[in-house]
C-alpha positions in Angstrom: 15.2 16.1 7.3 13.9 13.4 5.0 10.2 12.5 5.3 9.1 8.9 5.4 5.5 7.8 5.3 5.1 4.8 7.6 2.3 2.4 6.9 0.8 -0.3 9.1 1.7 -3.9 8.7 -0.3 -7.0 7.7 -3.8 -7.2 9.1 -4.9 -10.7 8.0 -2.3 -13.0 9.5 -2.1 -11.0 12.7 -5.9 -11.1 13.1 -5.8 -14.9 12.7 -3.1 -15.1 15.4 -5.3 -13.1 17.8 -8.6 -14.7 16.9 -10.3 -17.7 18.5 -11.8 -18.7 15.2 -10.4 -21.3 12.7 -9.1 -20.1 9.4 -11.8 -19.3 6.8 -11.8 -18.4 3.1 -13.0 -14.9 3.9 -9.9 -14.5 6.1 -9.8 -11.1 7.9 -13.4 -10.3 6.9 -14.6 -13.4 8.8 -12.8 -12.1 12.0 -14.4 -8.7 11.5 -17.9 -10.3 11.3 -17.4 -12.2 14.5 -14.7 -10.4 16.6 -14.7 -6.8 15.5 -13.0 -5.7 18.7 -9.8 -7.5 17.6 -9.7 -5.5 14.3 -10.0 -2.2 16.2 -7.3 -3.2 18.7 -4.9 -4.2 15.9 -5.4 -0.8 14.2 -4.7 0.9 17.5 -1.6 -1.2 18.0 -0.2 -0.3 14.6 -0.9 3.4 15.2 0.7 3.3 18.7 3.7 1.5 17.1 4.3 4.5 14.8 2.2 3.9 11.7 0.8 7.1 10.2 -1.3 5.4 7.5 -3.7 2.5 8.3 -5.6 0.6 5.7 -9.2 -0.5 5.9 -9.7 -4.2 6.8 -11.5 -4.9 3.6 -9.0 -6.9 1.6 -11.3 -10.0 1.5 -14.6 -8.0 1.4 -15.0 -7.7 -2.3 -18.4 -8.6 -3.7 -16.8 -11.4 -5.8 -15.2 -13.1 -2.8 -18.3 -12.7 -0.6 -20.5 -14.2 -3.3 -18.1 -17.1 -3.8 -18.2 -17.9 -0.1 -21.9 -17.5 0.5 -21.9 -14.1 2.1 -23.0 -11.9 -0.9 -25.3 -9.8 1.3 -22.5 -8.7 3.6 -20.6 -6.3 1.3 -22.1 -3.1 2.6 -22.1 -4.2 6.3 -18.4 -5.3 6.1 -17.3 -2.1 4.4 -19.2 0.0 6.9 -17.8 -1.9 9.8 -14.2 -1.6 8.5 -14.6 2.1 8.1 -16.1 2.4 11.6 -13.3 0.4 13.3 -10.5 2.3 11.5 -12.1 5.6 12.4 -12.6 4.7 16.0 -9.0 3.5 16.3 -7.7 6.8 15.0 -10.0 8.7 17.3 -8.9 6.6 20.3 -5.2 7.3 19.6 -5.9 11.0 19.1 -2.9 11.5 16.7 -3.9 14.2 14.3 -1.9 13.2 11.3 -3.0 9.6 10.9 -4.6 8.9 7.6 -7.0 6.1 6.6 -6.4 4.3 3.3 -9.1 2.6 1.3 -8.3 -0.8 -0.1 -8.7 -1.9 -3.7 -7.5 -5.5 -3.6 -7.5 -8.4 -6.1 -11.2 -9.1 -6.8 -11.2 -12.9 -6.6 -8.0 -13.9 -5.0 -4.3 -13.0 -4.3 -1.6 -13.8 -6.9 -4.0 -15.1 -9.5 -4.2 -12.6 -12.3 -5.8 -15.1 -14.6 -9.0 -14.7 -12.6 -9.3 -11.0 -13.4 -12.3 -10.2 -15.7 -12.0 -8.1 -18.9 -10.8 -4.5 -18.3 -14.1 -2.7 -18.5 -15.9 -5.2 -16.3 -13.0 -5.0 -13.9 -13.2 -1.2 -13.7 -17.0 -1.4 -13.0 -16.4 -3.9 -10.2 -13.7 -1.7 -8.6 -16.0 1.3 -8.8 -18.5 -0.5 -6.6 -15.8 -0.7 -3.9 -14.3 2.8 -4.5 -17.8 4.4 -4.4 -18.4 2.9 -1.0 -15.1 3.8 0.5 -14.4 7.2 -1.0 -16.5 9.4 1.4 -14.7 8.0 4.4 -11.0 7.8 3.5 -8.0 10.0 2.9 -6.3 8.0 0.1 -6.7 4.8 -1.9 -4.2 1.9 -2.1 -4.6 -0.4 -5.0 -2.7 -3.3 -3.5 -1.3 -6.6 -4.4 -2.0 -5.9 -8.1 -0.6 -8.9 -10.0 -1.1 -7.7 -13.6 -1.2 -4.5 -15.6 -4.9 -5.0 -16.3 -5.7 -5.4 -12.6 -3.7 -2.3 -11.7 -5.1 -0.1 -14.5 -8.7 -1.1 -13.6 -8.2 -0.2 -9.9 -6.5 3.1 -10.7 -9.2 4.0 -13.2 -12.0 3.3 -10.7 -10.6 5.9 -8.3 -10.4 8.7 -10.9 -13.9 10.2 -10.4 -13.3 10.7 -6.7 -10.3 13.0 -6.9 -8.6 11.3 -4.0 -4.9 10.5 -3.7 -4.2 7.0 -5.1 -1.2 4.7 -4.8 -0.6 1.7 -7.0 1.1 -1.3 -5.4 2.2 -4.2 -7.5 3.1 -7.7 -6.4 6.1 -9.3 -8.1 7.3 -12.8 -8.7 9.5 -14.2 -5.9 11.7 -15.8 -8.5 12.4 -12.7 -10.6 13.1 -9.0 -9.9 11.6 -7.9 -13.2 8.2 -9.6 -13.5 4.8 -9.3 -12.0 3.1 -12.5 -10.9 1.3 -12.3 -14.3 4.8 -12.7 -15.9 4.5 -9.2 -17.4 7.6 -7.0 -17.2 7.7 -4.7 -14.1 9.4 -2.1 -16.3 6.6 -2.3 -18.9 4.0 -2.1 -16.1 5.4 1.1 -14.6 5.8 2.6 -18.1 2.2 1.9 -19.0 0.6 2.8 -15.6 2.5 6.1 -15.3 0.2 7.4 -18.1 -2.6 7.5 -15.5 -3.2 10.0 -12.8 -2.1 8.5 -9.5 0.5 9.6 -7.0 2.9 6.7 -6.0 4.3 3.4 -7.1 4.9 0.6 -4.6 5.7 -3.1 -4.3 3.9 -5.3 -1.8 3.2 -8.8 -0.7 6.5 -10.1 -2.2 9.6 -11.3 -0.5 11.9 -8.5 0.9 14.7 -9.9 -1.3 12.8 -9.6 -4.6 11.4 -6.3 -3.4 14.9 -4.9 -2.9 15.9 -6.0 -6.4 12.8 -4.3 -8.0 13.0 -0.9 -6.5 15.4 0.5 -9.1 12.6 0.1 -11.6 10.2 2.1 -9.4 12.9 4.7 -8.9 12.9 5.4 -12.6 9.1 5.8 -12.6 9.1 9.5 -11.8 6.8 9.1 -8.8 7.3 8.7 -5.1 7.8 5.0 -4.4 8.1 2.5 -1.6 7.4 -1.0 -0.4 5.7 -3.2 2.1 6.9 -6.8 1.8 5.5 -10.0 3.3 7.1 -12.6 5.6 5.9 -15.8 4.0 8.2 -18.7 3.2 6.2 -19.2 0.0 2.8 -18.3 -1.5 2.6 -21.3 -3.7 0.2 -23.3 -1.5 -2.6 -20.6 -1.6 -5.5 -21.3 -3.9 -8.5 -19.2 -4.6 -11.2 -20.1 -2.0 -8.5 -21.7 0.2 -7.6 -20.7 3.7 -4.4 -18.8 4.6 -3.3 -21.3 7.3 -1.5 -23.2 4.5 1.0 -20.3 4.4 3.9 -20.4 6.7 5.9 -17.5 8.3 9.6 -17.2 7.9 11.6 -17.6 11.1 14.4 -15.3 9.9 12.5 -12.1 9.5 12.0 -10.6 12.9 11.7 -6.8 13.5 15.4 -6.2 13.4 16.0 -8.2 10.2 13.0 -6.6 8.4 14.2 -3.1 9.4 17.5 -3.8 7.6 15.6 -4.3 4.4 13.6 -1.1 5.1 16.8 0.9 5.4 18.1 -0.5 2.1 14.8 0.5 0.4 15.1 4.0 1.9 18.7 4.3 0.8 17.5 3.4 -2.7 15.1 6.4 -2.5 11.9 4.9 -1.1 9.8 7.3 0.9 6.8 5.1 1.7 7.4 2.1 3.9 5.4 -0.5 5.8 4.7 -4.2 6.0 2.3 -6.8 4.5 1.5 -10.3 5.7 3.4 -11.5 8.8 4.7 -8.0 9.5 3.4 -7.2 13.0 3.1 -4.1 15.2 6.4 -5.1 16.7 8.0 -4.8 13.3 6.5 -1.3 12.7 7.6 -0.2 16.2 11.2 -1.2 15.4 11.1 0.6 12.1 9.7 3.7 13.7 12.4 3.7 16.4 15.2 2.9 13.9 14.2 5.8 11.6 13.5 8.4 14.3 16.9 7.5 15.8 18.4 8.3 12.4 16.5 11.7 12.4 14.0 10.7 9.7 10.6 12.6 10.0 7.8 10.1 10.2 4.7 11.5 8.4 1.4 10.5 6.9 1.9 12.4 3.6 4.8 13.5 1.5 3.1 16.8 0.7 4.8 19.8 2.3 
């Protein structure tokens, strides 16, 4: 029986749908400051839908983003709250094999690799986040990495913790072979595979471009997978802007998204989930589809 690690879906957009607050540059962190119960409930919904890895709600809680938006003193509080809420959700569901992933996101903003500082500075900044999260998590996901430098820095920052690490790149929606930095995906995987981490993924890209990219990951000699987004386009999002400028596709419901997931698994993917606009309902449909096909849904690929 083939094992599939099932991740959760997108936290940020789903939190905004459930929140009473207007969109804010700090996005999901703003909801967590003011309506933490919504964050905990969403973690619970993803677990009860079948997810066996949930990610801390800290995507927008980097020191750099917080300083930019006037909340520089909130880093520790937000990280602690995210850890608390994910842990409480796991305890509430009482499912023994659920794992909590730390989140190493883009430091300043999604899809903007030109904002990444020099490599050594970038590593130091990621170490601040990894040092805070490491005692409380089961693995790291370096997610939505838009350039080789960004990914290398995040991976390097996890090295001292000896914790399982996955690297997830985001690719151009117009090309199967390029990161959003325009660097070659093949070159990125070749370079990054020199470092000690455990899996390659694609995330926060369209399902179509993700499907076309997975053959490159398949040749990377590591377990691989994907968690795509459901946006019509990401072009309108600017650093410091609010995510209400991004629109959801109307052709990517749970059944349609699950078809892409099955294609990825048939390519060899063993880690599957969802990014922005992929809801608990999507994860629930994936879980049922895979279990009906006799896949074993797990939290780790280790035997």
